C-alpha positions, 0 to 999 in steps of 0.5 A: 516358157517353162513353169520353172522360169515363169515370173511371179504372177500379179494377184488381184485382191478381191476381198468380199467380192467372192463372198457366197451370195444367194445366187451361188450354189455348190455341191457340198463335199465339205469334209467335216470329219476329215482324217487329214486335218489342216496343217497349222502354219506359223506366221510365215505363210506356207503358200508364200514360202519359197520352195527351192527348185531342183538345181537351184544353188542360190546366190545373189545372181540366182533368180528367186525361187517361186513360192508354193502357190506360185508354182501351183498357179504356174503349172495350171497356167501352162497345162490347163490354160495355155495348151490343155489339148496337148494332154487330151483333145477338145478340152481347151474351151471347157478348161478356159471357161472354168475356175480352180480355187486353191484354198488354205483354211490355216491362212484364211486365204483363197486364190481363184485361178482363171477368175472369170469376172474379167479382172486382169489378163487371162488366166487371172488370179483373184485372192480373197479371205477364205472365210468370205466364202461358204464353208465347203470351199475349205474342204479337201476337195470341192466342186460347185459354182462360184459367181455362176462359174463351175469351180474346182476347190483344192485344199492347200493345207491337206495336199501339203500333208499329202506331200509330207506323207509321200516323203515320209514313206520314201516316195518321190514328190513329183509334182506337188500333190495339189497339182496332181489332184487339180489335174486329175479331178479337173479332168473329171469335173472341168473337162465335162467327162460326164458327157462320156458314153463309157457305160455303167460300172461298179467299183465294188469288190466281191466279198469274199474276194477271189485272188485270181483277177488281182494276180492277172491284173498285176501281171498285166501291169508288170507286162505293160510297165516292161514295155514302157521301159523297153524291157520284157517280151513286148506287148505279146506278154501283156496281151496274154494276161489281158486275154485271160482276164477277158475269158476267165473273168469277163463279168468283172472286167465288164463291171470295171471297164468304165472306171478303166476309162474314166479313172485311167484317163484322168490319171494319164492326163494328170501325168501328162499335164505334170510333164507339160507344166514342167517343160512348157507347151513348146516341148516336143512330144518325145520330150514330154513322154521321156519326162513322164516315163521317167516319173512312172515307176514308184511314184504318185502315178504308179505304185512300186510292186503289186498291192493287188488292189482292185481300186488302184488298177484302173488308175495304173493301167490307164497311165501305162496303156495311155503312155503306150498309145501316145508313144505309138501315135494311135489316132483317135484313141482318146475319143474311143475311151470317151465311148467306153473302150478302155485304153488297155483294151485298145492297145492290145486288141490287135496283138497276138498273145504269147503264152506266159508261164505263171509266176508262183511267187506273184501268185502266192503274194496275191493269195496272201494279200487277198486272204488277209483282205478277206479276213479284215473285211470279214471282221467288218462285214460279218458283225454288220450282217449279224446286226441286220438280223438282230432284233436288239437293233433298229435299222434306219433308212437314210438317204444318199442325198442327205450327205453334207459333203464327201464321205469316208469309206474303207472300201466298196464290196458286194456280197458274192454269196447273196443272190441279190449281190447286196452292196456294202460300204466298209467303215462308212463315215458321214455327216448328213442333213435331212431336208428338215435340217436334222443332223445325222452323224455316222461314224465308222459303221459298216453299212448296207447300201442300195438295198430293199427296205420296208420304207418309202425311200427308193432302194437305190438311195438307201443307206441302212444304218443300225442302232442298238434299240436301247440307245434310241428314244422315241416320243411324239413321232420323233426319234433320238439316237445316242450311240458312238456310231450313229447320233441324231436328235428329234428325227421325224420317223414312222416305225415299221417292221420288215418281213422278218419282224425286225424293227425299222425307222423310216424318216418322214423326210424320205417318205416315211413307211408308206407310198414307196415310189417306183424304183429309181437308179441309185446316185452316182458316186465319185471316188477322189484320186487316191492318197498316200494314207487315210480313208477313201474320200467319196462324194455323191456326184453332181447331176449332169448339167442340162 
């Protein structure tokens, strides 16, 4: 049965049954300063407003169109419960034992899809006032535990704004952004992608960034797209660009490979689930592929043209290579991805490259885009580096573990000319809460991360913020900062100096200035699926389940 003909679902009103209790826990990723605020909706419920379907003409004999929430639930029913193995093998049990909370702050309503409490036929849906739950469930995105069950939270308000942004920019809205986000992030968090053996990697781009890798990855994308669409010179052209990347930029390709696996597969699954949700589980693989491919160019899943953006590349290459691997019925490729072999690497491993001429126009566009990005990034990084060396500023080591929710960044970089390859988060914004419940607000400040400090906090967990010393007051071992970018009150600290005699404050909650522990690996960060506009949203990834 296709989602377009599915009858309306029975929703069980739960009221306070979903209220957070001491036994509930959640990995907080509440977006307390989100650039994508909730939409103000009038007395007619947005989630319950009928959304006309393509080809619907209305009239007394026509079936009433589904509301937005009914369409989203129908899509989850089909692709994440009835036949999730059509998109990726061996995930059905995990999906059927986990939940999705579709949340609207504007309406104070939450729909718990696949409610595991046992009420109603599976997958049951339970409705509750959102205010009965803890605040993080109203965030743009959340993952945590409800009633002891792993649950993915998706904001209906914010994803509706994503929908409007896509349409305002002339894009094609397929599917609803809430559906695409639930499928993509659900694959990360509900299918147990944490168990993959995909290796370590880095999202960080070099500063200054070379243009050549972006050009070569763009050419690889173009060649794969041509093959998907039955044009061009076939896979031999793609193999040429791929071989150049592997030989000329081996270190960068190794660093990004894990994201080519994880983000590429999640975006591929989101596309395939979207097609299956529309066609139904009984559709043939040829029908599913045809529909998926028809929605590839210039869509949510593949940007039109080339943006020369390292952050987009894993998503888009994963979609294209995944489609081709599926079309060729390559056995076991998904398991190989789970073991760290990227989709494009597998697709092209046995393909003989055919030499291709460089495209001067694309080269020039890549050079121009990367040069402009280096200039814009430098305008943020260079002042930060100056502050870090300025005795008129005080440096404060705060911990990644204190981030209360997701945080915003304009990008991740590393200093290519620094022997330590120090990591930078561009225009970092976050609300932090220390173990002693001191709130720290950081707004739009470019910071060093994971760097050595004179404080006890393990290097891998350090975020080094800077405050003009004139904006600090220190009394009785407690500091207060009143600065537009960094603010806190009564933070217990131990002052110290680094080897260059520059002042630091070391929070007592992170061990102060003494007794530094042995080095530890830094936290895992998860970047949310790309949006049409606004900063990248990131969360400190929950620890793996035992």
